[in-house]
C-alpha positions in Angstrom: -27.0 -3.3 -12.6 -24.2 -5.9 -12.8 -20.6 -4.8 -13.4 -20.7 -6.5 -16.8 -23.8 -4.5 -17.8 -22.1 -1.3 -16.7 -19.0 -2.2 -18.7 -21.0 -2.9 -21.8 -23.1 0.3 -21.4 -19.9 2.5 -21.2 -18.4 0.8 -24.2 -21.6 1.0 -26.3 -21.9 4.8 -25.5 -18.3 5.5 -26.6 -17.7 3.2 -29.5 -19.3 2.1 -32.7 -19.3 -1.6 -31.9 -19.8 -4.4 -34.5 -19.2 -7.3 -32.1 -18.8 -7.5 -28.4 -18.0 -10.6 -26.3 -17.6 -10.0 -22.6 -16.6 -13.0 -20.5 -16.6 -13.0 -16.7 -13.5 -14.9 -15.7 -13.6 -14.1 -12.0 -14.2 -17.8 -11.2 -10.7 -18.6 -12.5 -9.1 -16.3 -9.9 -8.7 -16.3 -6.1 -10.6 -14.1 -3.8 -14.2 -13.4 -3.0 -15.0 -11.1 -5.9 -17.5 -12.5 -8.4 -17.2 -9.6 -11.0 -13.5 -8.6 -10.9 -11.8 -10.3 -13.9 -13.1 -10.0 -17.4 -12.1 -10.9 -21.0 -13.3 -8.4 -23.6 -13.4 -9.1 -27.3 -14.4 -6.0 -29.2 -14.7 -5.3 -32.9 -15.1 -1.7 -34.0 -14.3 0.4 -37.1 -13.2 3.0 -34.6 -10.0 1.1 -34.1 -8.9 1.5 -37.8 -5.6 3.3 -38.2 -4.9 3.0 -34.4 -2.0 1.0 -32.9 -2.8 -1.6 -30.3 -1.7 0.6 -27.4 -4.0 3.4 -28.7 -6.9 1.0 -28.8 -6.2 -0.1 -25.2 -6.0 3.5 -24.1 -9.3 4.3 -25.8 -11.1 1.4 -24.1 -9.5 2.0 -20.7 -10.5 5.7 -20.9 -14.1 4.7 -21.5 -14.3 2.3 -18.5 -11.9 4.1 -16.1 -14.6 4.5 -13.5 -14.9 0.7 -13.1 -11.2 -0.1 -13.1 -9.5 -1.0 -9.7 -12.9 -1.2 -8.1 -14.8 -3.2 -8.9 -12.8 -4.5 -11.9 -9.3 -5.8 -11.0 -8.4 -7.1 -14.4 -9.6 -6.6 -18.0 -8.0 -8.7 -20.8 -8.5 -6.8 -24.1 -8.8 -8.3 -27.5 -9.5 -5.4 -29.8 -9.9 -5.7 -33.6 -11.1 -3.8 -36.6 -13.7 -5.6 -38.7 -11.1 -6.6 -41.3 -8.8 -8.1 -38.6 -11.7 -9.9 -37.0 -12.6 -11.6 -40.4 -8.9 -12.5 -40.9 -8.9 -14.2 -37.5 -12.1 -16.1 -38.3 -13.5 -14.8 -35.0 -11.0 -16.8 -33.0 -9.9 -15.5 -29.5 -7.0 -16.9 -27.5 -7.8 -18.8 -24.3 -7.0 -17.0 -21.1 -4.1 -18.3 -19.0 -4.7 -20.1 -15.7 -4.5 -17.9 -12.7 -1.2 -18.3 -10.8 -1.8 -15.9 -7.9 -3.5 -15.9 -4.5 -5.0 -18.9 -2.8 -5.3 -21.0 -5.9 -1.5 -21.6 -6.2 -0.4 -25.1 -5.4 2.1 -24.6 -2.6 2.7 -28.4 -2.2 
């Protein structure tokens, strides 16, 4: 089972998810890992009444076994259904990686 599938399974088991979008962004980063950097967009009524930091803690708690190894970075975009509608489903672009061997040292 891929890391992405494991991640989705853990999230599905712990949250009432209305929308999930998981993007493998490992190709944007240096190093040999092919499943190490992800962007997660998650919409759940379970986030209602929770501050952003509480939402992040909740998600990181669900996927803790995958963090550090094999997942190095997980960008979280967590919304309630109402917030998602207000955003028109728009998600910010991820920044370009500035670390490791992909840095222009010239």
